[in-house]
C-alpha positions as CSV (number, residue, x, y, z in Angstrom):
1,M,-221.2,-121.5,-170.6
2,V,-221.9,-122.0,-166.9
3,K,-220.1,-118.8,-166.1
4,S,-222.2,-116.8,-168.6
5,I,-225.4,-118.3,-167.2
6,I,-224.4,-117.4,-163.6
7,K,-223.5,-113.9,-164.8
8,I,-226.9,-113.4,-166.5
9,V,-228.8,-114.7,-163.4
10,G,-226.8,-112.4,-161.2
11,E,-227.6,-109.4,-163.3
12,V,-231.3,-110.3,-163.3
13,Q,-231.4,-110.6,-159.5
14,L,-229.5,-107.4,-159.1
15,K,-232.0,-105.5,-161.3
16,K,-234.9,-106.9,-159.2
17,Y,-233.2,-105.9,-156.0
18,G,-232.6,-102.4,-157.4
19,K,-236.2,-102.1,-158.4
20,F,-237.3,-103.3,-154.9
21,L,-235.1,-100.6,-153.2
22,E,-236.6,-97.9,-155.4
23,E,-240.2,-98.9,-154.7
24,Y,-239.4,-99.2,-151.0
25,A,-237.8,-95.8,-150.9
26,T,-240.8,-94.3,-152.7
27,Q,-243.1,-95.8,-150.1
28,L,-241.0,-94.5,-147.2
29,K,-241.0,-91.0,-148.8
30,G,-244.8,-91.2,-149.1
31,I,-245.2,-92.1,-145.4
32,E,-242.8,-89.4,-144.4
33,D,-244.7,-86.8,-146.3
34,A,-248.0,-87.9,-144.9
35,L,-246.7,-87.7,-141.3
36,D,-244.5,-84.7,-141.8
37,D,-246.8,-82.3,-139.9
38,S,-247.1,-84.6,-136.9
39,I,-243.5,-85.8,-136.5
40,G,-241.6,-84.0,-133.7
41,D,-240.3,-84.4,-130.2
42,V,-242.5,-81.6,-128.8
43,W,-246.2,-82.2,-128.4
44,D,-248.2,-79.1,-129.7
45,F,-251.4,-79.0,-127.7
46,T,-253.0,-76.5,-130.0
47,L,-252.5,-78.7,-133.1
48,D,-252.7,-82.1,-131.5
49,P,-255.2,-82.1,-128.6
50,I,-254.9,-85.8,-128.1
51,S,-251.6,-87.6,-127.4
52,L,-251.0,-91.3,-127.4
53,Q,-248.3,-92.9,-125.2
54,Y,-246.9,-96.3,-125.9
55,L,-245.2,-98.0,-123.0
56,P,-244.0,-101.6,-122.7
57,M,-245.8,-103.5,-120.0
58,E,-244.1,-106.2,-118.1
59,Q,-246.4,-109.2,-117.6
60,M,-244.4,-111.0,-115.0
61,N,-244.5,-109.8,-111.4
62,L,-241.4,-109.4,-109.1
63,L,-242.0,-112.7,-107.3
64,E,-241.7,-114.5,-110.6
65,L,-238.6,-112.6,-111.7
66,I,-236.7,-112.9,-108.4
67,K,-235.9,-116.6,-107.7
68,T,-232.7,-117.8,-106.1
69,D,-231.8,-120.5,-103.7
70,N,-231.4,-118.0,-100.9
71,K,-234.8,-117.1,-99.5
72,I,-233.5,-114.2,-97.4
73,F,-231.8,-112.7,-100.4
74,N,-235.0,-113.1,-102.4
75,K,-236.9,-111.1,-99.8
76,V,-234.3,-108.3,-99.7
77,L,-234.3,-108.0,-103.5
78,T,-238.1,-108.1,-103.6
79,V,-238.4,-105.3,-101.1
80,F,-235.9,-103.0,-102.9
81,A,-237.3,-103.9,-106.3
82,S,-240.8,-102.9,-105.2
83,L,-239.5,-99.7,-103.7
84,C,-237.7,-98.9,-106.9
85,C,-240.8,-99.5,-109.0
86,E,-242.8,-97.3,-106.6
87,M,-240.2,-94.5,-106.9
88,E,-240.2,-94.8,-110.7
89,T,-244.0,-94.5,-110.8
90,L,-243.9,-91.4,-108.6
91,K,-241.3,-89.8,-110.7
92,F,-243.3,-90.5,-113.9
93,E,-246.4,-89.1,-112.3
94,A,-244.6,-85.9,-111.3
95,E,-243.1,-85.3,-114.7
96,R,-246.3,-86.0,-116.6
97,K,-248.9,-84.4,-114.3
98,F,-247.6,-82.1,-111.6
99,F,-244.7,-80.4,-113.3
100,P,-246.7,-79.2,-116.3
101,G,-249.8,-78.3,-114.2
102,L,-247.8,-76.0,-111.9
103,T,-245.5,-74.6,-114.6
104,Y,-248.2,-73.6,-117.0
105,Y,-250.6,-72.2,-114.4
106,G,-251.7,-68.8,-115.4
107,E,-250.5,-69.0,-119.0
108,G,-252.6,-67.0,-121.4
109,E,-253.6,-64.4,-118.8
110,P,-254.3,-61.1,-120.5
111,E,-251.8,-58.3,-120.2
112,S,-254.4,-56.0,-118.7
113,G,-255.0,-58.5,-115.9
114,L,-257.9,-60.6,-114.8
115,E,-261.3,-59.3,-114.0
116,E,-262.3,-58.9,-110.3
117,G,-262.7,-62.3,-108.7
118,E,-261.4,-64.3,-111.7
119,A,-258.1,-65.1,-109.8
120,Q,-260.1,-66.6,-106.9
121,V,-262.2,-68.6,-109.4
122,Q,-259.1,-70.0,-111.1
123,M,-257.5,-70.9,-107.7
124,G,-260.8,-72.6,-106.7
125,R,-260.6,-74.7,-109.8
126,M,-257.0,-75.5,-108.9
127,M,-257.8,-76.8,-105.4
128,P,-258.4,-80.5,-106.4
129,F,-255.1,-80.5,-108.2
130,L,-253.3,-79.0,-105.2
131,Q,-255.0,-81.6,-102.9
132,E,-253.7,-84.4,-105.2
133,L,-250.3,-82.7,-105.1
134,S,-250.3,-82.7,-101.3
135,S,-251.2,-86.4,-101.2
136,F,-248.5,-87.1,-103.8
137,V,-245.8,-85.3,-101.7
138,N,-246.9,-87.2,-98.6
139,R,-246.6,-90.4,-100.5
140,C,-243.1,-89.5,-101.6
141,Y,-242.1,-88.8,-98.0
142,E,-243.4,-92.2,-96.9
143,V,-241.6,-94.1,-99.7
144,I,-238.3,-92.2,-98.9
145,K,-238.7,-93.0,-95.2
146,N,-239.3,-96.7,-96.0
147,V,-236.2,-96.8,-98.3
148,L,-234.0,-95.3,-95.6
149,H,-235.4,-97.7,-93.0
150,Q,-234.6,-100.7,-95.2
151,L,-231.1,-99.4,-95.9
152,S,-230.4,-98.7,-92.3
153,G,-231.5,-102.2,-91.4
154,L,-229.0,-103.7,-93.9
155,Y,-226.1,-101.3,-93.1
156,N,-226.5,-101.1,-89.3
157,S,-223.0,-101.1,-87.9
158,A,-224.0,-101.7,-84.3
159,K,-222.3,-104.6,-82.7
160,N,-225.4,-106.2,-81.2
161,A,-227.6,-105.4,-84.3
162,A,-229.3,-108.3,-86.0
163,R,-228.0,-108.8,-89.5
164,T,-230.4,-110.1,-92.1
165,I,-227.6,-110.5,-94.7
166,D,-224.0,-109.5,-95.0
167,V,-223.8,-106.5,-97.3
168,A,-220.4,-105.2,-96.3
169,N,-219.2,-105.1,-99.9
170,V,-222.6,-104.7,-101.7
171,H,-223.6,-101.4,-103.2
172,F,-227.2,-100.9,-104.1
173,Q,-226.5,-98.4,-106.8
174,V,-229.9,-98.7,-108.5
175,V,-231.7,-98.1,-105.2
176,F,-229.7,-94.9,-104.6
177,E,-230.2,-93.7,-108.1
178,H,-234.0,-94.1,-107.8
179,L,-233.9,-92.4,-104.4
180,A,-231.9,-89.5,-105.9
181,D,-234.5,-89.2,-108.7
182,L,-237.4,-89.0,-106.2
183,L,-235.5,-86.4,-104.1
184,R,-234.9,-84.4,-107.3
185,V,-238.7,-84.5,-107.9
186,L,-239.4,-82.9,-104.5
187,I,-236.7,-80.3,-105.1
188,T,-238.1,-79.5,-108.5
189,L,-241.6,-79.1,-107.1
190,D,-240.3,-76.6,-104.5
191,E,-238.4,-74.7,-107.2
192,I,-241.4,-74.5,-109.6
193,I,-243.7,-73.3,-106.8
194,A,-241.1,-70.8,-105.5
195,N,-240.8,-69.3,-109.0
196,Q,-244.5,-69.4,-109.9
197,G,-245.5,-65.8,-109.1
198,T,-249.0,-66.1,-110.6
199,L,-249.8,-69.1,-108.4
200,K,-248.7,-67.3,-105.2
201,D,-250.5,-64.1,-106.1
202,H,-253.8,-66.0,-106.8
203,W,-253.3,-68.0,-103.6
204,T,-253.0,-64.8,-101.6
205,L,-256.2,-63.4,-103.1
206,Y,-257.9,-66.7,-102.5
207,K,-257.1,-66.8,-98.8
208,R,-258.7,-63.4,-98.3
């Protein structure tokens, strides 16, 4: 008797669960169909002129995250963490702003060429962007120089050099990775400009 009751209850719950899955699958299919035109890894500017970016924001600052009993170690970590954050920000800015701006300059130019003076007008409109790019590159140089100074202060092998902390067997891999990313940004900018024929042609006309 008890077994038959348990079996009946189990069958009822199984049917309810199956019905729930069917309804849930139908809802998911409806959502997928509604968003089908907008789902994709590539942002189409012509179809979607507005793009939203969702980024997690850390509410705690570095001073709250870095807390140990060694005050000198805290200072070293804080300095390198701040520099890594700065390098990450510069990398993000380059990838989101300067890489596309330089790469797509001159796109849509008619095959017959621009009218007389139009190239100079376009370059004139580009000048504020190039000024921002110059300030960005100078900032990258300053950050890289600061990172190298901090590393040289830690890894100074001179006998009479003042040692802040013993880092003989310490490898700041994350710092070097961020430094490499920022150097890659500068190399990428050089390559984009070197291969941007339209930009160089317009710049030549603008200088005249």
